[in-house]
N, C-alpha and C positions, 0 to 999 in steps of 0.2 A: 505494501500499502506506501502507497506519493501522501507525505504528511507537509502540510502548513501550518507554521510555529509564527503568534503572532500575541498580542497584548499590552495591555495597558492604553485601552481607546481612548476614554475617561471623558468620553459622550457627555455633552452638557457642559463641558467645562468652558467655561467664562476669561479671558484673559484683558484685564484692569474692567471689567465687566461688558466687553464684547463680545459676543458669540459668537464660536467659530463652529455653527453647524455646516456651513459651505464646505471646512476645511474637513470637517469626519465625512461630508457625505461624498466628496472627491473623493477620499480616500476608500470611504465603501463603495463605489463604484468603480474603482481597480482594482479592488481586491475581488470583486464579483467575477472580473473581466481575469485576473490570472489567475485562478481557480481553472475557468473553463482552459484557460491556452495551455497551465503547468498540469490538467488532468488531475485535480487536488482530489483523494478522493477520502481526507481528515483532516478537519481545522482544528486546529488546538490554541483556545481564547484563556492564556494564564492571568486573569484577575486583572479588575479595573473596568469594567465593560462601561459605569460610569465615574462619573468624576463626585458623586456624594451621594450617600445615601438614600435622596428623596430628589431625581430625577424628574427633571422636567417633562412638559406633555409632548415638546419638541424631541428630547432625548429619548424617549423611551417609542415615539413616533418609529424615528432610524434606525430602533435598535429591530424594533417588528419585522420593520418592511426589511430589511439585510436579512431577517433570518428566511423571510418565508420566499424571498429573491434567492438566499444560497439553498433552498430545498429544490427549485428548480434546475441544478447546475447541476454537475458529473460530483459532488463532493457527496459521497452516502455519508460519513458521520461528522457529526460537530459537537465536540467539548467544550466546555463553557466552567470554569470557576472563579469563583468569589474573590476579591481584592481585598483590600484593607478600603479603598476608598465605596466601598459597595456594600449594600444591605442586604443581609440574609432572605430575607424576606421579600424583596422586591425580586431578588432573583430567582429565590426558589418557587414563587407564588406559581408559577404554569409549568411548573418541573414533567410535573405528569402528565400534558397535554403534550407538551414540546418533547417526550418523550418516542408519542408515536410517528413523528415525523426525523425519528432516533439524532434529533438533537438532546445528548444530554447536560445536564445543568447542576454542578454542585457547588450550591452556594456558601455554604460552610462547614465546618468537620464537624466528622462520628464520631463517636465512639469506637466503632466498627469498624476496622479498616476496610472491608470487604462493601461495604458501601458505598466505596471512591475507585475500587476496582472495575473496570470497563471491558471488557469484553468485546472486540473488532474483529464482525463476520465480513467475510464474501456474500455475494447474491448465491454463490452456490453452497451459501452457511458453514463455509468451513471459515475454521480460526486465524484467523492474520494478524492478529494484531490486543496484545493490552497497555491500558493504560492506567499509572496509577496516578486517579485528576485528585491531586490534594490542592485543597483551596487556601486563601490566607489563615494561619494558623493562630485564631485569638487569644493571650493571655491567658482564658480561662481552658482554654483547651490543651493548654501543654504545660500548665506547672500550679499547684494547689496553693495558695497565700501560704507564707508561716510569719507568725508572728515574730518581731525581731529579727526578723534575717537582715544577714546586710545585703548593700550594693552588689558584693562581687557574688553573693549566695544567690542573691535572687538573678543576677547574670548567669549564674550556670546554671540552674533551672530552668531556664528557658531556654537556652541552647540543647541542653540533656532531653528537653520533648519534645521541639521541633526535631534532633536528631532520630528519637524513640519516636516519632507517628511516623517516618519515613522508612525504619528499619521494621515496622511490624508485619509490613509485605514481605518481608523476607523468604517467610516458612509459606506465602500462599503462590509466587510465583515461581518456586522450583519446577511446577510440574511445565510451566509454561516452557522457560529455558530448556528445561530436556527435550522441549519436539522443535526447539531453533522457533521460538514463536519472540518475535520482538517486542518487548516489555519496555513503558515509554514513564515516564515521571514526569508530574504538571507540579509548579509551583509559585505562591506569589510572597516572597521575603527579600530578607535583605543577605546574601551571601559575603560572608570574610572576602578582599578582592576587588571588589566591585567599585565601578567609577560613578559617584551619583550627580542630579547635578539638583540645580535651586525649588526642582519643581518637588520634586520625592517628598514626599511629611514623614517624618519618621516613624518606622513604625518599632515595637518589642520593645517600649522605652527607650527610647533614643537611638534605637540599631542595636538593643543587647540583644536583639532574637540571631544575629547573626550566625551563622555555620561556614564550617571550612567546606570545599571541594571534597573531603575524604570523608563526608560524615555522609554524603550518598553513599546510598549503598553499590556497590561493584555490580549488583544485578541488571542497573540500569539502563540500556543501549540508548538511552539519549534521558537530559531530563528538558524538561523545558519551560523556561523561568520568569515572573514577572516583577514587577517592582522598580527594578532601574528602566528609565530612558534612554538610555545610552547604548547599543547592541553592543554585546560583548561577551567574552568567556569569561568563566568563573576560574581564576590561578591558574590560566592557561588547558585548560583541560574543554576538548574537542569536542565533546558528547554533552556537555552541561554550559548550555546558552542561556542570556537577556537578550532576545529580539526585539525592546525597547519600542519604546511608543511611535504610533506612525505620522504625526505630525509633532513638529517642535512646542511643547507646551510651557517654553517658559525662555527669557533671551538668554538663558544661559545656556542653551541647546540650540545657539544661531549655525553654529558647525558644523551638529552633527547631520551625517548621513543615518535616513529613516529607512530600514531596512526588513524586508519578513525572511523565514528563511520555510525553503523546501528542504525537506528527506527524504531520501529514500533507502531502503532495506532488503537485504540480501542474505538468507543463509543465518534470518534472526537475527543480523549484526547492523548495525547504521554503514551504511556503503558509500554512502554519496551525501554530503551538505552543502546546499547552492544559499546565496545571499541574494535576494532581488530588492534593489533599491528601489523607493514609494516614489513615487512622482510627487512635486512639492508647487503648489495653485497657489502660498502665500507665502512670501520669504518674511523672516522678521527679521532685522539688520540693528546693528549697533553705530554711532555715532560717536567718538570721545577724543577731544582734546581740544586745541585752543578753535576760538570762534571761524578764523578766516579758514583752518584747515575742515573744517565741520562742514559749513558753506559751502565749501567744493567739493566737498565730499557729494553731501545732497546734491549740486548741482548735476556729477557727476552718474548718478546714480542710473543704473538701468535697469527699470522693471520690466521690460518685452515679453520674460522666457516666463511669463508668471498670469497666470490670468484675473489674478485676484490684487488689488493693494496693496504695499507692503505694510508692514507695521515699524516705524521706529523707537527707539530707545535711543534720549538725549542725553548725556551730561558733558559739559564744558569746561576745558581749564583757563579761568580768566587772568588776569595779573592784576587788577582790580575790576569793582561791580559799574557792571553799567548803565546807564536808565533806559534808554533803547534798546536793550538787549532782546526783549521779545516783539517789536517792531521788528527789528532785523533780519529774525528769524521766519515767521508774518512774509516778509519778502518772499524769504529763499524759499520756504515751504510750498506758497504760492504759486509758485515755478511746475513747483510739480503734483499741484493739484490732480486728483483721482489713479496719483499710482505712487504717494508716499503717503499716511497719516503717520502722525506724529504721538505713539502711543500714551509713551512715558516720561515726561519732562523731568531729570533728577536737576538737584539745587548745584549751581556751578560750583568748583573750585576754584579757589582763590588763594594764586598761589603766591601773592605781596608777603613777602619778609615779615612787617610790619601791620599790624592788624588791630582795630578797633577792640574791643571789648563785646563788642555788639555782635561785630565779626567771628570773633568766637566761639560764638554760641554755636553750637552740636546745630547742621543745618538740617530744617523740618526735613522730614520724613516722610514722603509718599504711603499715606497708611493703606492704599491698596499693594503695596508693595511688599505687607507685613503678615508672617502667620504669629497663632499666638506665644510659640514660642521665641521671635524674636523680638515681641513686645516683651516676654516674660524676662529674655536676657538683658535689655538693656535695664529693667526695674533691679535684676540683678548687679547688674554694673554698678549701676548707679548706688544703689543702695549698702553693696560691701565691692566699695572697690580691688581690694586684691586678697581677696577668698577665690577659693576654686569653686564656678559652677557647677559643676560636671553633673554635685550627683542629686541636686536640687532640680534642676534639667533631667533629668532622670523620672526624677519623681513627681516632676510638672508635666513630664510626655505619659507616666502610665494615670498620670486625672485625665487628660483629653482622651487617652484610647477608654478608659474604664466608664467616662461618661459619654462616647461616640457608643460607647455596647448596651450602657440602659437606655440612650433612645431608641436603639434597635429591640431590644427585646420589649 
């Protein structure tokens, strides 16, 4: 069977309150075409279908329209697992209905690993592949709270719990391995050695839940991961991969190549792995530097290769404040009207050696670019400037995760 690995769609995501619907639809249309062209038989989606636990009607419509259309292609099996952004109940609500269309949804973890073990058969009923469809493992899924435990003990409990969840499949998959049936695993987590971008929310208490490549059982012929938005191998293991997000979800991803992976298996082993680059319809671009340099970059910017106007992040480096700065920027941006839209204008960096007291005050922060952890960190730095904030941050991250779980339940 030919397999396609994707993840982290984040349908419904907004960037500074602007919707990404057109970009997501462009990707989903391309994905359907790719499935047909590549004759893909199995689609694996490794978590974060939606950007939040209460997706908009537009995001839900995109999701269900895609599932309806993919059922009309050559793809026989679709497996979708929940991510840390997804609501378990939202994903699981139609799962019994979707099973009639060979769409298997695993929104949340189960105590019985067999509930996550999925056999895939060909038209003739012959067993061709097995998938251990592991969703995002929440704190309550992998450890029991222990009163008085230390930061390090809590970290080790989470790592041990995640590794144990995968290890629990091993006794059940030996019969498939002996029959040369390939066994794949899915996951949505932070694996040690992975490179993150600004748009990933830390999971499992400030990424305490990260596990190494060697903690995935060697019995898995491929591990299809989600959560990190940059496509990459884990610790240089060819068969353990993040496919990354299909569109850049923040300006920290402007240089990333977005891909999906195509996998072929022979004699129960991974025989070929190819990456296909996802075409981009909207470019995110950063302009940073002295005013004249930035103005020249804006004038020379070419958006002809993209169907949608580019979105820009701007930060100027100035020797002194300019009273007509906004007017100068408006004039140069007007030359690119319809091609380029300024989305984030960060406070200028004043490079002058001597500054007034007012200029030394910390620049105003664009609240659209801050998450809860950023605000909490700034408060810690303000109140305890000489202290190590790592344990406070970890506790705060755990509190946020628990609040999210209570909302879902």
